[in-house]
N, C-alpha and C positions, 0 to 999 in steps of 0.2 A: 550743312543740312539743305535739303531741297524745300522751297516754299513756293506757294501760289499766291500772288498778290493781285487784287482787283483794285484798280485806281479809277477815280472819276476825273475826267478831263475838266479843266476850268471853263467857265462860261465863255471866255474870250477865245477859246480854242475849239470848243465843241460845236458840232453841227446842230445837235439837239441837246442842250444842257440838261443834265439829270439822267440822260439815257446814253450818253457817249462815254463808254468806259474802255479800259485797256486791261487785258488779262496777261500777267507776266509770270513766267516760270523762271525762277532764279535760284542760285545757290549762294548761301550766306551763312555766317556764324550765329546770327540771331534774327528775330523778327524785325527789329529796328533796322538792321543792315539790309535785310531783304527788301524793305520798303524803299530804302535809299537806292538799292540796285535797280528796283523796278522803275523808280522815277527817272533814273539815268537812261534806262532802256526805252521808256516811252518818249523821252526827249529826242533820242536818236530816231525812233520810229516816226514821230511827228515831224522831224526835221525842222524844228523851230529853235533857234538859238536864243532869242530874246524873251524867254519865258522863265518865270520863277518855278523851279521844280517843286517847291513846297505847295504850289497851287494845285497840284495833282493830289487829290484827297484819297487816302486809302480807305476803301469800303470794307475790305477784310484781308486777312493774311492767314493762310492755312499751312500746316506742316505737310510736306509732300507736294507732288505735282498732280493737280486735279484738272480734268477737262470739263468744260461747260457742255452739258448734254441737253440743253434746252431744246425741245422739239421745234423744228423750223428755223433754228438759228443758222445751221449750216446746210446749204443746198448744193 
């Protein structure tokens, strides 16, 4: 199944803690595996090897792939 997962970056990685998130589009067999896949993806994107992937907190997991359409987010 396709999932959209929003992760919050940990304070020691984030530029602005609480506002620094990562939106991942993954394919997995369950929501739990989708979160795991999203955490692996963000570690590659952040290019940080010495980080505990469990420190990336899932804010939500949705069925399907959903884009953020917040006005002003994409210019």
